[in-house]
N, C-alpha and C positions, 0 to 999 in steps of 0.2 A: 396633469397627474394622470387622466385617463390614459394618454398616451404611453406614459411611463409604465403603467400597471400592465397593460396589453403587452407590451415588449417584455416585461418580466414573466408573463405566463408563457408567451411563446419560448423564451429561453429556458424555462423549466422544462417544458416538453422536449425540447431539442436534447437536452443533456440526459433525461430520463430514457430517450429513446435511442441514444447515440451508439448502443451496442452492449454486448454482454460483457465486454471487457473494459470497465471504467478505470481500472488502475491494475498494474503489474506489481509484482513483488509482495511484500507482507505489509509495510507500511510506509507510505511515500509522502514526503514533502512537497512532491511536484504534482500540480493539478493544473498546469497550463499558465499559470500567471507569472508576474515578474520575478517572484521568488526563485524560479527555474534558474534564471541568470545569476542569481546571487549565492546559489547552492544553500538556499534556506538560511544565509546569515541575516541576523536581525528579525527573524522569522515572527517573534511576538512584539518587537518595538517598531517595524516599518511603517505601518499605518498610513500608507500614501494612496490607497485606492479602496474599493468596496471589498476586495479580497480579505481585508482585516477582518470581516464578519467572521470568516473561518479560523483565521490564525490567531486572532485576538480580539474579541468582540467590544473591549473597551476602546479600541482604536477608532470605532465609528465617530467619536465625538470629536475627531480631528477633521471630519469630513463636511462639506458644506452642501446644502441641498439634498437631491437625490442623486445616487450614483449607482451605475450598474456596470459590472465587469462581465463580460463572457469569454471564456478561455478554452483552448482546445490544445491537444498535443498528441503526438505520436511517440510510442517508445519501442525501440527495438532492443530486444535482449539476445546477445551473442553468448551463448553457453553451449559447451560441448564436453561430453564425457569420454574418457579415455579408459577402457577396462584394463585393469593391471594382470599379471601373471597369476596372482593368487585368486582370481575369480574363477568359480566354478566352470570347469570345461564344458559341461552339460548344458550350460546356459547359452552357448555359442559365443558370438564376438559382436554382435550387434552394439553400437555405441548410442543408439537411441536419437542420433541426429540433433537439431536444434530444439530444445523442448519449449523455448519461448517465442522468438520471433517477433512480429509486430503486434502492437497492442494500443488502442486509442484510449484517450481519456480527456478530460476536462472538466469545466465547472461553470456555474452561474452563482454571481455574489450581488446582492443588492442592499443598499443602505438607503433609509429614508429618515428625514429630519422632521422629528415631531415638534422639537424646539431647538434652540442654540444649544442646549444642556441634554436633551433627551433624543435619542436616535433608535430606531428599530430596524432590523435586517433579515435577511435570510441568505443562506448558503445551500446550494444543492451541488454535491460533487462525489467523487469516489476516490478515497486514497489509501484503502485496506483491502489487501487481497494477493492472490497467488493464482497464476493460470499456467499450467505446463501441460504438454503433450509429446510423449516420447514416441518413437517409431515403434509398431506393434512386435517386433522381434528383438527387442533391445535385451541385454542381460538382466536388467533390473525390473523385468516387467511384472514379476510375482510381487513386487514390493510398491511400484508406481508406475502408472501407465498414463492415464489422463486425470486431471485435478483440476477444479475450478473452486475456489474460495473468494468470494467478493462480497464487500461490504459498500452499499449505496447510501450515503448521509444526506439527511435533510436538517438544516440548523436554523430554526427560528431564534432570532438573537435581540437583545435589548442592551442599551449602554447609558450610563448617565454620569455626566460631568459633576464631580463632587464640588470642586473649587478650579481655580485657574491652572493647577498643577496635576491633580488627580482624577482620574476618571476610572470607573468600574464597569464591567460587562458581564452578561451571561448568556448561554445559548442551552436550549434544550436539544440534545443530540438523539434524532430518531434514525435508526440504521435498519436498512432492509438487507438481509444476508442471504446469499445463495450458497449452496454447497453441492457439488457433483463431482463424485469419484468413481473411477473405474480402473480396476486391476485384473491382470490376467490370473487364471487359477491352472494349477498344474494337474492335468488329466492323467499324468504318467505316460499313457499311449495315446497317440494321435494328437489333434490339434487343442490348443488351449482352450478353457472355458473362460468365463469372466464373472466377475462380481461387481455390481454397481449399487452406490448409494448416493441418494440424493434428497435434499430438503430445502425448505426456505423458512426464514424466521424474522420476525420484527423485534428490535431489542432496543432499550433506551439508555440514555446516560446524559451528562451535563458537562459544558465546559466553562470555566470561570476565567476571567481575564481582568488584569489590572494595568494600567499605563500612568507613569508617573514623569511629567515633563519639568525638567529642572531649568529649562529655558527654552526658546522658541526652536533652537538647533539641538537639543540634547534631550533624550528621552529613554526610559527603561521600561520594558514590558515583562509580565510575568502572566503564564497562562497554565491552568490546570485542566487536564482532560480526563475525566473519570472513565472507569473500565466500562465496557458494554459487553454483556453475556449472550452470545447466540447459542439458543439451545436447539441444535440440530438433532433430529431424530429420524431414522430411516430403516424401513424394511429392507432386508437384504434381497437383491434382485440378482438371481442366478441366470446365466445362459450357457449353452454348449457344453454343460457338464457331462462327462462320461457316467453310465448307469451306476458303476460301483462307487465312484465319487458321490453321487447324489444320494445313495444310500447311507453312506458313512456319515455324510454331513447331517442328514436326517436322524440318524442315530444319535448323534451328539446334540440335538435341538438346535442347529446352526441353520437348517435350510430355510426355516420360516422366522428366523431371528429379526427382532428389532434392535437396532443399534443406536446407542446414545453418542452423540459426537459434539458435545459441547466445547464452543470455542470463546475464549475471552479476548476480545480486543483490549490490549493492555491500557491501564491507566498512565498518566505520563505528566511530567512538568517541563516548561520550557521558559528559559529567562534570556532576554535579548537587550541589546542596547542600540541606539542610533545617535551618532555624534557628528555634527558638521565640524570640519577643521578649518573651514575657509569658504568663501563665496561659491567654489565649485567642487570642493570635495567633502566627502562624508564617509565614515567608517562604520560598519555594522558588525555585530557579533552575537553568537548565541551559544548556550550550554543546557542541554536537554537530558533527560531521563524517562526510560519507558520500562515497564514493569514487564518483560517478555517471560519471565519465570513463570507467570500464571497463564500463559497463552493457552495450554491445552490441546494443541493439534496432534493427531494421532496419525500412524501409519496403517493403512488397510491392506488386509492380505491374510492367507491362510495356509499352512501346511496341511495337505489333504491327506497325508499318511496319519497326521496326529493333529486333528482339527480342535484344538481346545479354546480358540477364539478367533474374533475376525479383526480386532484392533490391537495395536500396541502403542503405548503412551510414549511420546518423545519428550526428550528433556531439554529446557531452554534456560537461557540466563538473561538477567536484566541487561539493558543496553544504555550507552551513554553516547551523547552527540555534541559535537564541538564544531563550530563555523566561524569563519571570518570573512568579511566581504568589503566591497568599497563601492561608491557611486561617484561618477564625475559628470558634472554638468557641461556638457560640450558647447551648448549654446542655450537660448531661450526654449528651443524646440526639442533638443535632444538631451536625454539622460542615459548614461552608459551604466552597466553593471557588471560586476564579477565577483566571484566568491569560490571559496574553498572549504570542505567539511569533512569531517571523519566521523563515522559512526562504528562503535565497537560491535563485536559478533555476539550473536545469541545462541550459537551452536558450538558444540564441541569442535575445534578447527581441526581435529584429526579424524572427524567422521560426522560430516553433514548428512542430514536425511535427503533420501532420493527425491521425496516429494517436495522438498523446499531446498534447492541448490544456490542458496545465498548465504552470506554472513557478514562480516566485517566488510566496510567499503569506503572508498574515498570518493568525493564529489568534487568536480570541477565544472564551473558554469560562467557563462558570459552572456550579455544580451543589451538590448537598448529599447528605449521607450521615446516615442516622439508625440509631441503635443501638435495637432493638427490647428485646434481652435480651442476657444474656452470650454467648449461643450463636448470636444471629442479628442482622444489619444488612443494611440495603439502601440503595440510592442512585440518583440520576438526574441526569443532565448534558445540557448543551446547548452545542454548539460551532458557530461559523461561521467558515468559511475563505474570506477575500478574496483572489481570484486577479488582480484588476484586468483591464486590457485587455491582449490577446495579439495581436501581428501576426503574419502569416504572408504569405511572398512566394517562392512556389515556381513556378520556371519550367520549362519542357519545350524540349526542342531539336526535337521532331517535331510539326508542327501536327496538331491533334484531326481535320481533314478526311481525313488520309492515315494515321491510325491512333495518333497520339500522345496524350499526356496531358493536354497544354495548360498553361496558366499559371493558379494558383490564387492569388489576390492578395486580402486582406482581413484581418479581424479578428475576434477572440473579445471581446465587450465586457462588462465588469462581472461577470466570471466569479465564481461562488460555489458554495460547498458546505455543507450544512447537516447537523448530526450531531445526533441524538436517541438518548441512551443510557441504559441501567439495568443494575444489577448487583445480585446477591444473595450474601451472605457468610454462610457458616457456620463455627463453630468446634466441634470435636467432642472 
């Protein structure tokens, strides 16, 4: 037990110090575990390793002894903007480059057996956030330049086996959020200035889980994830402003403004199943809902000719998730995974926000897990997320030549994200 808790402490430190980008996108199912290879099929019902502490805490009752999963992944986002003819010519022709690129991620998941029927555990990971960085001279620089919104999660959890079929679980969700946004400011004459907002915040929620096993090879899972409210508040940090612009902003009370940037990590439900169709094959599936209409993300920017405010509220829709996957037991040592999933869009498909160039997506995953001994196994997975073509049509009321942000019209074509993940699993 002493050795296992030392390993747990080291793993927590490794995850928390793994870098500033623990997750890409807005809300990911991918945290480096075997779920990557399944495209999250059976997310709340799989319960085959300690990652269930995160996906459904009730699943811990299926685990023997103490179990630890350490996972890591690399995400590569391939996104490119193509400015259209209707984009204001005064903004130039810069397409912004690839605003995502490479991002690391991963997690730690630990389950401890208090008794056969009572388990406790902890998960440390990050699956919420967005990281973008456009080239400095791109056409949308007055609306989006650099933006980081990341949530790091710590989830102490408990599970109880009510009877031989039903288990329940709960987690406290403690999230540490970071927000950092920089946008160009139109000085009219000369180089652009900039506006920076940044803050951090702790927020709390809860995850609830239920697992019902109709037989040893068939089970159903249901999880509820509560909303988490990150109340960011930042003083406006200006730099490189032309003297006339600085005086104008000051006259409107914006030069020393404090900006509220509340973000709600949405609540959601996920229902899943796992069913063995024979000694080698199993089929898994999931249906999920997330309340993105309460997200609250804003666009930061200012028309320097008419500086009425620093933020614009963005509008979002709730989303649905559907996934189907399979597992094939190739041998006593090898288990192969494959899955496909679809998530509906949370933005207007004809005009996505420049700060969030993602929307509806298809997931395609495959991977494998190898058991080396009774105490150790490992696995690797690959997943491709296809985001298709995204249109944007953002217009401004003030011309660029007198301090406006202009019209940005164009498309992000053939957007895709690639995940390469690996995990290690110990039983103590």
